[in-house]
KEZAKE-919287 format. One record per atom (N, C-alpha, C): residue in one letter; z, x, y. Coordinates in steps of 0.1 Angstrom, whole numbers, plus 5000, padded with zeros to 4 digits. Layout:
AZXY ...
This chain:
X431875289127 X430675329134 X430975459142 X430075559141 X430275679148 X429575669162 X430075759171 X429375769184 X428175849183 X427175809191 X425975889191 X425875969205 X425076069205 X424976149218 X424276059228 X423375979224 X422675889234 X423675789240 X424575739232 X425575649238 X426575719248 X426975839244 X427775919253 X427075959266 X425875989265 X425076019277 X424975899286 X424775779280 X424775659288 X426075639296 X427175649288 X428475639295 X428675739306 X428375869303 X428575969313 X427875939326 X426575899325 X425875879337 X426175749344 X426575649337 X427075519344 X428375549352 X429275629346 X430475659352 X430275749364 X429375849362 X429175949373 X428375889385 X427375799382 X426575749392 X427075609398 X427875549390 X428575429395 X427775299393 X426675309385 X425875189382 X425075199370 X424775089363 X423875099352 X422475129356 X422075069367 X420675089372 X420475239375 X421375309382 X421175449385 X421175529372 X422075499363 X422075569350 X420775549343 X420175429343 X418875409336 X417775489343 X417775499356 X416775589363 X416975729359 X418175779358 X418475919355 X418075949341 X418175859332 X417875879318 X416475839314 X415675789324 X414375739321 X414375629311 X415275529313 X415375419304 X415375289312 X415275179305 X415475049312 X416975019314 X417274939323 X418674899325 X419274829312 X418474739306 X418974679294 X419274779283 X418474879282 X418674979271 X419975049273 X420275079286 X421575149289 X422775049285 X422574919289 X423574819286 X423874809270 X422774819263 X422874809248 X423674929243 X423375049248 X424175169244 X425575159247 X425975099259 X427375089263 X428074989254 X427374879250 X427974779241 X428174839228 X427274919223 X427474979210 X428675079210 X428775149221 X429875239223 X431175159224 X431175049230 X432474969231 X432874919217 X431874879209 X432174829196 X432774949187 X432175069189 X432675179182 X434075219186 X434275209200 X435575259205 X436675149204 X436275019202 X437274919200 X437774859213 X437074859224 X437574809236 X436474819248 X436774749258 X435874749270 X435974879277 X434774929282 X434775059289 X434675049304 X434274929308 X434074899323 X434774769327 X435374779339 X435974659345 X434974559349 X435274429349 X434374329354 X434674299369 X433674249376 X433774199389 X433874299400 X433474429397 X433574529407 X432074569411 X431974609424 X430574639429 X430074759422 X430874869421 X430474989414 X430974969399 X430375039390 X430775029376 X431975119374 X433175049375 X434475119374 X434875129359 X435175249354 X435675249340 X437075199338 X437375149327 X438675109323 X439475239319 X440775229317 X441375359312 X440775409299 X440375319290 X439675369278 X438275429282 X437675369291 X436375419296 X436475559302 X437575579310 X437775709316 X438075819306 X438875779296 X439275879285 X437975919277 X437175819274 X436075839266 X434975919274 X434875889287 X433875959296 X434276109297 X435576139297 X435976279298 X435676349285 X435776289274 X435376349261 X433876359260 X433176259265 X431676259265 X431176379273 X431776399285 X431376519293 X431476649286 X432576669278 X432776789271 X431676799260 X431376689253 X430376699243 X428976729249 X428676659260 X427376689266 X427276829271 X428276879277 X428277019282 X428077109271 X428777089259 X428577179248 X427177179242 X426577059242 X425177039237 X424277109247 X424477099260 X423577169270 X423677319269 X424977369267 X425177509265 X424477559253 X424477489242 X423877519230 X422377529231 X421777429238 X420377429241 X419977539249 X420777569260 X420477679268 X420477819261 X421477829252 X421577949244 X420377979236 X419677879230 X418577909221 X417277889228 X417177809239 X415877789245 X415777849259 X416877889265 X416877939278 X416477839288 X416677709285 X416277599294 X417077599307 X416477599318 X417077589331 X416377479339 X415877379332 X415077279339 X415877169345 X415377119356 X415876999362 X414776899362 X415176769360 X414176669360 X414776539365 X413876449369 X414376319374 X414876329388 X415676229393 X416176239406 X417376339408 X417276419418 X418376519421 X418776479436 X420076449438 X420576409451 X420976529458 X420276569469 X420476689477 X420976649491 X422076699495 X422576679508 X422476809516 X421976799529 X421876919537 X422376889551 X422976989557 X423376979571 X422076989580 X422176939592 X421076929601 X420377069603 X421277169606 X420777299609 X419877359597 X420377339585 X419677389574 X418377319572 X418377179575 X417177099574 X416077149584 X416577189596 X415577229606 X414877359603 X415677449596 X415077589594 X414577609580 X415177549570 X414877589556 X414377469547 X414477349551 X414177239542 X412777239537 X411777259546 X410377249542 X410077359531 X410577479533 X410377579523 X411077549510 X412377499511 X413077459499 X412277349491 X411677259497 X410977149490 X409777219483 X409077309490 X407977379483 X408377459470 X409577519472 X410077599460 X410477509449 X411077399452 X411477299442 X410277249434 X409177219442 X407977169436 X407377269426 X407477399430 X406977499421 X407777529409 X409177529411 X410077569400 X410477459392 X410577339398 X411077219390 X410077099393 X408877109387 X407877009390 X408276869385 X409276849377 X409676719372 X410776659380 X411176729390 X412276679399 X411776579409 X412576479412 X412276389423 X413476409433 X413276489443 X414376519453 X414676399462 X415976359462 X416476259471 X417276329482 X416676349494 X417276429504 X418076339514 X419276389517 X420176319527 X420576419537 X420276399550 X420676489561 X421876419567 X422976489568 X424176429574 X425176529579 X426276489584 X427276579589 X427976639577 X428376769578 X428976839567 X430276769561 X431076709570 X432276639565 X431876529556 X430876449559 X430476339551 X429776379538 X428976489539 X428376549527 X429476599517 X430476659522 X431576709514 X432276589507 X432476479514 X433076359507 X432176309496 X430876299499 X429976239489 X429876329477 X429876459479 X429776549468 X430976539459 X432176529464 X433376519456 X433376379449 X432776279456 X432776149450 X431776129439 X430876229437 X429876219427 X428576149432 X428476129445 X427276069451 X426176159454 X426476289454 X425476399456 X425576499444 X424476559441 X424576669430 X424776809436 X424176829448 X424276959454 X424176939469 X424777029477 X424777009492 X424777149498 X424177159510 X424277279519 X424977229531 X426177289534 X426977229544 X427977339549 X428677309559 X429677399564 X431077349560 X431877449556 X433277429552 X433477329541 X432777349530 X432977259519 X434277289512 X434877189505 X436077209498 X435777219483 X436277329477 X436077339462 X436977239455 X436677209443 X437377119435 X437177139420 X437877069412 X437777089397 X436377069392 X435476989399 X434176969395 X433077019405 X433577089415 X432677139425 X432777289427 X431577359425 X431477499427 X430977529441 X431577619448 X431177659462 X430677799462 X429477829468 X428977959469 X428677979484 X429178089490 X428978119505 X427578149507 X427078119519 X425678149523 X425778249535 X425878189547 X425878269560 X426878209570 X427278289580 X428078239591 X427178189601 X427478069606 X426678009617 X427378049630 X426778139638 X427278169651 X426978059661 X428078009667 X427977899676 X427977949691 X427077889699 X427077929713 X426977809722 X427677809733 X427377709744 X426077739750 X425177639751 X423877659758 X423677559769 X422877599779 X422677509790 X421277539796 X420677449802 X419477469809 X419777539822 X418877629826 X418977689840 X419077589851 X418577469848 X418677359859 X420077329863 X421077359854 X422477319857 X423077419866 X422477539868 X422977649877 X424477669875 X424877689862 X426277729860 X426477879863 X427677919865 X427978059869 X427578149858 X427278279862 X426778379853 X427878459847 X429078449852 X430178529846 X430678459833 X431878509828 X432478449816 X433178319820 X432778219813 X433278079816 X434478049807 X435477979812 X436577929804 X436477779802 X437277719793 X437277579791 X437377499805 X438277549814 X438477469826 X437177469835 X436277579833 X435077579841 X434077489836 X434177439823 X433177359817 X433677209815 X434877189819 X435477049816 X434776939823 X434276969835 X433576859843 X432076849840 X431576939832 X430076929828 X429876839817 X428876749817 X428576659806 X428376749793 X428976699782 X428876769769 X428076679759 X427176739752 X426376669742 X426676729728 X427176649719 X427576699706 X427476589695 X427576629683 X427676529672 X428876449673 X428876329668 X430076239669 X431176289659 X432376249662 X433476269653 X433176189640 X433376249628 X434276369625 X433476489622 X432376519629 X431576639626 X432376759630 X431976869623 X432576999626 X432377049640 X431177019646 X430877059659 X431776989669 X431976859667 X432876779676 X434276839675 X434776869663 X436076919661 X436277049668 X435277139667 X435277269673 X435377259688 X434577169694 X434577149708 X435977099713 X436376989708 X437676929712 X438777029710 X438777099699 X439877199696 X439877309706 X438677359711 X438477469720 X439077429734 X438777309738 X439377259751 X440877229750 X441277169738 X442677139737 X443577259736 X443077369730 X443877499730 X444077549744 X443277519753 X443377569767 X444177459776 X444577349769 X445277249777 X444277169786 X442977159783 X441977099791 X441376979784 X441076879791 X440376759786 X438976749792 X437976759784 X436576739790 X436376599796 X435676589807 X435576459813 X434576369806 X433476419802 X432476339795 X431876409782 X432076349771 X431476389759 X430476279754 X429176319754 X428176229749 X427876269734 X427676169725 X427476209711 X426076169707 X425576249698 X424176229692 X424176279678 X423576209669 X423576259655 X422476349651 X421676399660 X420576489657 X420576609665 X420576729658 X420576859665 X419276869673 X418176819668 X416876819675 X416976749688 X417476629688 X417576559701 X418676619710 X419776669704 X420776739713 X420076859720 X419276939712 X418577049719 X417677009730 X416976899727 X416076849738 X416776799750 X417876739748 X418776689759 X419276809767 X419676919760 X420177039767 X418977099775 X417777109769 X416677159776 X416377089789 X416576959789 X416276879801 X417376879811 X418476949807 X419576959817 X420476839817 X420476759806 X421376639805 X422776679803 X423076799799 X424376839796 X424376979789 X425577029786 X425577149778 X425977109764 X425677199754 X425877169740 X426277299733 X427177279723 X427577389714 X426677379702 X425877479699 X424877469688 X424777609681 X424377599668 X424077729661 X422977809667 X423277929670 X422278009677 X420978029669 X421078019656 X419978039647 X418777939649 X419177819655 X418077719657 X417577719671 X417977819679 X417677819693 X416977949698 X416578039688 X416078169692 X414878159701 X413978069698 X412778059706 X413078009721 X413977909722 X414377859735 X415077959744 X415878039737 X416678139745 X415778259749 X414878299740 X413978409743 X413078369755 X412678239755 X411778199766 X412478169779 X413778169779 X414578129791 X414677989793 X414177899784 X414377759786 X415777709784 X416577789776 X417977769775 X418677899777 X419877889782 X420677999785 X421977999776 X422278099769 X423478109761 X424578159770 X425578069772 X426678099781 X427678199775 X428178279784 X429278369780 X430578299783 X431378279772 X432678209773 X433778279767 X434978249771 X436178299766 X437278189765 X437878169754 X437678249741 X436478199734 X435978289725 X434778249717 X435178149706 X434278069703 X434477969692 X434078029679 X434978019669 X434678089656 X433378029650 X432678109642 X431478069635 X431877959624 X430877879621 X430977789610 X430377859598 X430977849587 X430477909574 X429677819566 X428377849565 X427477769557 X427577809542 X427577709534 X427777729519 X426877629512 X426677659499 X425977569490 X427077529480 X427177399477 X428177349467 X427477259458 X427877259445 X427177169435 X428177129425 X427777019418 X428676959408 X428577039395 X429677069389 X429677139376 X429477039364 X429576909367 X429476819356 X428076769353 X427076829361 X425676799358 X425276879345 X424376819337 X423976879325 X423176999327 X423377109319 X422477219319 X422777309331 X422077429331 X422277529342 X421377509354 X420577399354 X419577379364 X420077389379 X421277319381 X421777319395 X422277459399 X422677539390 X423077679393 X421777749397 X420677729390 X419477789394 X418977749408 X419177619411 X418777559424 X419677619435 X420977639432 X421877699441 X421477849444 X421077919434 X420578059436 X419278059445 X418477959443 X417277949450 X417577929465 X418577839468 X418977809481 X419577929488 X420378009480 X420978129486 X419878229490 X418978259481 X417878349484 X417078309497 X416778179497 X415978119508 X416778139521 X418078099521 X418878099533 X418978239539 X419278339530 X419578469535 X418278549539 X417078489536 X415878549541 X415378469554 X416078369558 X415678279569 X416278319583 X415878249593 X416478269606 X417978239607 X418478159597 X419878129597 X420678259595 X420178359588 X420878479585 X420478589595 X419578569604 X419078679613 X420178699623 X420378829627 X421378869636 X420778879650 
């Protein structure tokens, strides 16, 4: 018995997504139909392709070997289709991860553009810390992500976007000094930031540690919107991307503190899986690049 492309696609998506149900959704099939294709493939390959008794669909050594070959076959077929049809379409569920700052500034416009360019896509949006988005992208749990400091890998392409300038901000209610402030000057002031292991948390603790200073109180919150609101109300100071605070700083509701040493900018990037079929994710990445560079995130 020979392998069919439909069987190889079923194997590819079960391995990549970690479940028969998710693969069925991706292929617009029923779960039993995917199971039938896997059983046919096992009969042709002469062995089991998935281990029993595991929460996720874990491939056997034979399954991993065949899945690697299936990926090459599917990629070749997609390239051939793109060569003659120019197809750059995305369809079905696309798992998109975004950092909070990008979500605040660019996500509504991105959703409008996806609707126009890829009407058959069902976007599954996850807003999370960049560290966790990076882990999920490399694990195959996301297709594409906008995040800071992503790690490239054999199956992940990274394209730079913009630098996130970070500034300490405080409400005028706190009456902090107007000169240049050092870590020791801010150590006793309540600090509001994302929880560990976020990049903001790491930047803050590293800034104080480099000066040999330990901040007295660090309060954590998983939302930049709420962190900004708390800073506006004088509940503490916060280190935030200046791009999301232009209105508050122009109005005087928040004050950008002068500090030394400065905290290096976070580099925002878009990263996507190379094992997705077709060039659609590359097109989506280019869309995100154009959108970001025309937004407040790139404004000086």
